[in-house]
Structures are given as C-alpha cells and as structure tokens.
DOKEBA-242530 format. One record per residue (C-alpha): x, y, z; residue number from 1; residue in one letter. Coordinates in Angstrom, 1 decimal. Layout:
! residues N
X,Y,Z,NUM,A
...
END
This chain:
! residues 304
-0.2,0.1,-0.2,1,M
1.5,3.2,-1.0,2,D
2.3,6.1,1.3,3,A
0.0,9.1,1.6,4,L
1.4,12.4,1.7,5,V
0.1,15.9,2.3,6,L
-0.3,18.3,-0.7,7,G
-0.6,22.3,0.6,8,I
-1.0,25.3,-1.4,9,D
-0.6,28.0,0.8,10,T
-3.3,30.2,-0.7,11,K
-4.8,28.1,1.2,12,T
-5.8,24.4,0.4,13,A
-4.7,21.4,1.8,14,V
-5.2,17.7,0.7,15,G
-4.2,14.2,1.5,16,V
-2.9,12.6,-1.6,17,V
-2.2,8.8,-2.7,18,D
0.4,7.4,-4.8,19,G
-1.5,7.7,-7.7,20,R
-2.2,11.2,-7.6,21,G
-5.6,11.2,-6.2,22,R
-6.8,13.7,-3.4,23,V
-8.4,11.5,-0.8,24,L
-9.5,14.4,1.5,25,A
-9.1,18.2,0.9,26,S
-10.1,21.4,2.3,27,R
-9.8,25.0,1.2,28,V
-10.4,28.0,3.3,29,A
-9.8,32.1,2.4,30,A
-6.4,33.0,3.0,31,T
-5.5,35.2,5.8,32,P
-3.2,37.1,3.4,33,A
-3.1,40.5,5.8,34,R
-2.7,38.8,8.7,35,A
0.9,37.9,8.2,36,G
2.9,34.7,7.2,37,A
2.4,33.2,10.5,38,A
-1.7,33.2,10.2,39,A
-1.2,31.7,6.6,40,V
1.0,28.8,8.0,41,L
-1.3,28.2,11.1,42,Q
-4.1,28.0,9.0,43,Q
-2.8,25.5,6.6,44,A
-1.5,23.5,9.7,45,A
-5.2,23.3,10.8,46,E
-6.4,22.4,7.5,47,L
-3.7,19.4,7.6,48,A
-5.2,18.2,10.9,49,S
-9.0,18.4,9.3,50,V
-7.9,16.3,6.5,51,V
-5.3,13.8,8.2,52,R
-8.5,12.6,10.5,53,A
-10.3,11.8,7.3,54,E
-8.0,9.1,5.8,55,V
-7.5,5.5,7.2,56,D
-3.8,5.3,7.2,57,R
-0.8,7.6,8.5,58,P
0.5,10.7,6.6,59,V
4.3,10.3,5.8,60,T
5.3,13.7,4.9,61,A
4.1,17.3,3.4,62,A
4.9,19.0,0.3,63,G
4.6,22.7,0.2,64,V
3.7,25.1,-3.0,65,G
4.5,28.5,-1.7,66,A
4.5,31.9,-3.8,67,P
7.4,34.1,-4.4,68,G
11.0,32.8,-5.1,69,V
11.9,29.9,-2.7,70,V
14.9,28.2,-1.5,71,D
13.9,25.0,-2.3,72,A
16.9,23.1,-0.4,73,R
16.3,25.1,2.7,74,H
12.0,25.8,2.5,75,G
12.7,29.5,2.7,76,V
10.6,32.2,0.8,77,V
13.6,34.3,-0.4,78,L
11.6,37.3,-2.0,79,S
7.7,37.8,-2.8,80,A
5.4,40.2,-3.6,81,T
3.0,41.8,-1.2,82,D
0.5,39.8,-1.8,83,L
0.9,37.7,1.5,84,L
2.2,40.4,4.2,85,A
5.3,39.6,5.6,86,G
5.9,36.5,3.3,87,W
9.3,37.2,2.4,88,A
12.0,35.4,4.3,89,G
9.1,33.0,6.0,90,T
11.0,29.6,6.8,91,P
7.9,27.4,5.8,92,V
9.7,24.1,5.8,93,A
10.9,24.9,9.4,94,A
7.3,26.1,10.7,95,S
5.2,23.4,9.2,96,L
7.5,20.5,10.2,97,A
7.2,21.8,13.8,98,A
3.4,22.1,13.6,99,Q
2.8,19.0,11.7,100,L
5.2,16.6,12.8,101,D
6.2,15.8,9.4,102,L
9.2,16.0,7.0,103,P
8.4,19.0,4.8,104,V
9.5,19.8,1.5,105,E
8.8,23.4,-0.2,106,V
8.9,25.1,-3.7,107,D
7.6,27.6,-5.5,108,N
3.6,26.9,-6.2,109,D
3.4,27.3,-9.9,110,V
6.3,25.3,-10.1,111,R
4.8,22.7,-7.8,112,A
1.6,22.5,-9.6,113,A
3.2,22.2,-13.1,114,G
5.0,19.2,-11.3,115,L
1.4,17.6,-10.4,116,G
0.2,18.2,-14.1,117,E
3.3,16.7,-15.7,118,A
3.0,13.5,-13.5,119,R
-0.4,12.9,-13.4,120,Y
-2.4,15.4,-15.7,121,G
-1.8,16.4,-19.3,122,A
1.9,15.6,-19.2,123,G
1.6,12.1,-17.5,124,A
3.0,10.2,-20.9,125,E
5.7,12.6,-21.6,126,A
9.5,12.1,-20.6,127,A
9.7,16.3,-20.6,128,S
7.2,18.8,-20.0,129,A
7.2,22.5,-20.0,130,L
4.2,23.2,-17.8,131,V
3.1,27.0,-18.1,132,V
0.2,28.8,-15.8,133,A
-1.2,32.1,-17.2,134,V
-3.4,33.8,-15.0,135,G
-2.9,37.0,-12.7,136,T
0.8,36.2,-13.6,137,G
2.7,33.7,-15.6,138,I
4.7,31.0,-14.3,139,G
6.0,27.7,-15.2,140,G
8.2,24.3,-14.8,141,A
9.9,21.8,-16.5,142,L
9.9,18.4,-15.6,143,V
12.1,15.8,-16.9,144,R
11.1,12.0,-16.0,145,D
8.6,13.2,-13.5,146,G
11.1,15.5,-11.3,147,V
11.5,19.2,-11.5,148,L
14.3,20.8,-13.0,149,V
15.9,22.6,-10.5,150,P
17.2,26.1,-10.6,151,G
20.8,27.5,-8.9,152,A
18.9,30.2,-7.0,153,S
15.1,29.7,-6.8,154,G
13.8,31.7,-10.0,155,V
13.4,29.1,-12.2,156,A
10.2,29.0,-13.6,157,G
9.3,32.7,-13.6,158,H
8.4,32.7,-17.3,159,L
6.2,36.2,-16.4,160,G
9.7,38.0,-16.5,161,H
10.9,37.0,-19.8,162,L
11.7,40.2,-22.1,163,P
9.6,40.4,-25.1,164,V
9.4,42.0,-28.4,165,P
5.9,43.8,-28.7,166,G
5.5,44.7,-25.0,167,A
5.5,48.3,-26.2,168,A
7.6,49.3,-22.6,169,A
4.6,48.0,-20.5,170,A
5.8,47.8,-16.8,171,R
5.7,44.5,-15.3,172,C
4.8,43.8,-11.6,173,S
8.3,43.5,-10.7,174,C
8.7,47.1,-12.1,175,G
10.7,46.4,-15.1,176,R
9.4,47.1,-18.6,177,P
8.8,44.7,-21.7,178,D
8.0,41.7,-19.7,179,H
5.4,39.0,-20.8,180,L
3.4,39.2,-17.6,181,E
3.1,42.7,-18.5,182,A
1.4,42.2,-22.0,183,V
-0.2,38.6,-21.9,184,A
-1.1,37.8,-18.2,185,A
-5.0,38.4,-17.2,186,G
-4.4,41.8,-15.6,187,P
-2.6,43.0,-18.7,188,A
-5.3,41.8,-21.0,189,M
-8.0,43.8,-18.8,190,V
-6.0,46.9,-19.1,191,R
-5.7,46.6,-22.6,192,A
-9.2,46.1,-23.1,193,A
-9.8,49.4,-21.1,194,H
-7.5,50.8,-23.5,195,A
-9.3,49.8,-26.1,196,A
-12.5,51.3,-24.8,197,G
-14.2,48.1,-23.7,198,L
-15.9,48.1,-20.1,199,P
-14.6,44.6,-18.7,200,V
-14.0,44.1,-15.1,201,A
-12.2,40.6,-15.8,202,D
-11.0,38.5,-18.6,203,T
-14.2,36.4,-18.5,204,A
-16.0,39.5,-19.3,205,D
-13.3,40.0,-22.4,206,L
-13.9,36.4,-23.4,207,V
-17.6,36.8,-23.7,208,A
-17.6,40.2,-25.4,209,L
-14.7,38.3,-27.9,210,A
-17.8,36.5,-29.8,211,A
-19.3,40.0,-31.0,212,A
-16.6,42.6,-30.4,213,D
-13.4,42.8,-32.5,214,R
-11.8,44.8,-30.3,215,R
-11.9,42.3,-27.5,216,A
-10.8,39.8,-30.2,217,R
-7.7,41.9,-31.0,218,A
-6.9,42.2,-27.2,219,V
-7.1,38.6,-26.9,220,L
-5.0,37.7,-30.0,221,R
-2.4,40.1,-29.0,222,H
-1.8,38.8,-25.7,223,A
-2.0,35.1,-27.2,224,A
0.2,35.8,-30.0,225,T
3.1,37.1,-27.5,226,L
2.8,34.4,-25.2,227,L
3.0,31.8,-28.3,228,G
6.0,33.2,-29.5,229,R
7.8,33.5,-26.2,230,A
6.7,29.8,-25.8,231,L
8.0,28.5,-29.2,232,G
11.3,30.2,-28.4,233,G
11.5,28.3,-24.8,234,L
11.0,24.9,-26.7,235,V
13.8,26.1,-28.8,236,N
16.0,26.5,-25.7,237,L
14.7,23.4,-23.8,238,L
13.1,20.8,-26.4,239,D
10.2,19.3,-24.1,240,P
8.1,16.8,-25.6,241,E
4.9,18.4,-24.6,242,V
3.9,21.9,-23.8,243,V
0.8,22.3,-21.1,244,V
-1.1,25.6,-20.7,245,V
-3.2,26.0,-17.6,246,G
-4.2,28.9,-15.2,247,G
-7.3,31.0,-15.3,248,G
-6.6,32.7,-18.8,249,V
-6.5,29.3,-20.6,250,A
-10.2,28.9,-20.0,251,G
-10.6,31.8,-23.0,252,A
-11.5,29.8,-25.8,253,G
-10.4,29.5,-29.5,254,E
-10.3,33.4,-29.6,255,A
-7.1,32.7,-27.6,256,W
-6.0,29.3,-28.2,257,W
-6.0,30.1,-32.0,258,G
-3.6,32.5,-32.5,259,P
-1.6,31.1,-29.6,260,L
-1.0,27.9,-31.5,261,R
-0.3,29.8,-34.6,262,Q
2.3,32.0,-32.9,263,A
3.9,28.9,-31.1,264,F
4.2,26.4,-33.9,265,H
5.4,29.5,-36.2,266,A
8.7,30.1,-33.9,267,E
9.4,26.2,-34.0,268,L
12.6,25.0,-35.4,269,L
12.6,22.2,-37.4,270,E
12.3,19.3,-36.3,271,P
10.5,20.0,-33.3,272,A
7.0,19.3,-32.8,273,A
6.0,19.2,-29.0,274,P
2.3,18.8,-28.3,275,R
0.5,21.9,-27.0,276,L
-2.2,21.2,-24.9,277,V
-4.7,22.4,-22.3,278,A
-4.0,21.3,-18.6,279,A
-6.3,18.8,-17.0,280,E
-6.0,18.6,-13.3,281,L
-7.6,22.2,-12.8,282,G
-7.8,23.7,-8.9,283,A
-6.1,20.3,-7.5,284,Q
-2.8,20.5,-9.6,285,A
-1.1,22.5,-6.9,286,G
-2.3,20.1,-3.9,287,L
-1.4,16.9,-6.1,288,I
2.1,18.6,-7.4,289,G
2.8,20.0,-3.7,290,A
2.4,16.2,-2.4,291,A
4.5,14.9,-5.2,292,T
7.4,17.5,-3.9,293,L
7.7,15.1,-0.9,294,A
7.4,11.9,-2.8,295,R
10.3,13.0,-5.2,296,C
12.6,13.4,-2.4,297,T
12.2,9.7,-1.1,298,G
10.4,11.1,1.8,299,K
7.0,9.6,0.8,300,G
8.3,7.2,-2.2,301,E
10.7,7.5,-5.0,302,M
9.9,9.2,-8.1,303,P
8.8,6.8,-11.2,304,R
END
C-alpha cells in the first residue's frame, strides 16, 4: 500500500494525496493574506489536521507550494510580492514541520502545480514537459522524468519575466519594462481592453465580448500571440516533448488558443514538434504537485 502525503497550497488548500495522484480528502479556506505569514501557516496546519483525520492510514510527509522565489533546499521564501503580508523570509519548511510533526518539502507554488500536471495530468505520458500557468501572473516548470528541473537560485519558472518584443514598454509587476507578464497575463489583458474602450471587469468579461466585438478579439489575439512566440522560443531552448498550458486565462476559448497555437508553431525550429495541450488537473494541480514534491525527495516514495 502506497504512502499518503499531504499537499499544501499556502493560498490556502490542503489535501491528502495517494501515490496515484488522487486527492483523498481536502479542505480550502480563504487566505488570511493581511494577517501575516504565521497566520497563513497556522491555517494550513489546522486544515492539515482536519484532512489527516479523514483518511484511514498515516500521512508520512508533506509538500508545500508557496508563492514567491523559494529556496527549495532550505524551504525558505527568499523574496515575494506583498500579496501575502510579511511573506518574504518565511521559513515555511521549518515552521510547518514543527506544527505537523512531519518532514516537509517546499517549492514555488506554480512549479509545484506544474509537477503535478506533468506527472498526473496532461503531461503524464511525456518524458519531458514544460508546464505553464497563465493567470494574474505567468509562471511555469520544466519537468524531466517526473522530477522538477531545479535552478541555481530559486527563480526557475518565472516565465512572466522574460523580455519580449511587442511589449511596448509596459511595466511588469516587478517594475521592469517589456516583460511577458505585463502584456499576456490576465490583468494586462484587462488593461489593454480598457485602453480599447471596453468596459470589462476581468478576463471572463473580455472572453464573453470576443464573440461579437473585434476589439475584444484583438486584445486576446495580441496577448496570445506574444505568449505563443515566447513559448515557441522556450521550446527551441529546452526541447520538451509537451507544452501544457493552464491557469485562469487558459479557459479563454478559441479566440485565445487559436492565435496562441499559430504563433507557437511559427517559432519552432525543425524538427521540433511538441504537443501544445491544455492542463487537465484544474484547481487540484497545486495540491497534487505539492504532495509530489515530498515523494520526489524519497520522504514519501521515490519518483517513477
């Protein structure tokens, strides 16, 4: 019988996951974002106690997906935006290990979700996968043989900070100009829609308008084209077998996927021909991937 492992997404969802990537019990709660890092971790620990009581055998380890630049070796957040108050510098692994009485592994939340998608979702049959999440930001993960490819400093996977042509000096959330996130993430698309005179509140509104409004279609096409070109360039560098795209914006439909595919394939060098597919795990990718972090260290079980 395989070991059970906790998956923790600190924004905040917690689940018990088995060796086949199935979530056996889970809980979700609103993130106490302004209450500070200690409150966020305490809430995660409390949810963990609830789900552990709902399964019939012990949990052996925990994996955590945390926002920001993460030192995965030591389980510490090196830098972060102010989305979670006081999050930078948080010793996530040490704090949760003490509260849960379990070994804990930590990595960036998008990288963790990418690991889940690569092992148990749309990338499950591939030896190598580039998994990309497009939402309020843009991030990703490169997974080879079921294991995250690490970086030297913790910034691996921050795809939104790639410089791109066509960004028109738009400022990124990091403060720098000409980054992919500033033109292709959800908030950037909403800003472009407002500049075009469209009264939209979010990307869902923009997508709904696209069926009848050419300005809405143009906004979607521009963002998708820049993203597709960037992903095609990454394929020429990394040569994955599959590129998996998820996140909130990935539900934008053919008005977004069409130009994304066209721009992506136009950038590829022959004979590269990776599959470009939609993510499959949805909101559970973070839990499943976080749990897999622990398995990939040997604390739950060895990777495939």
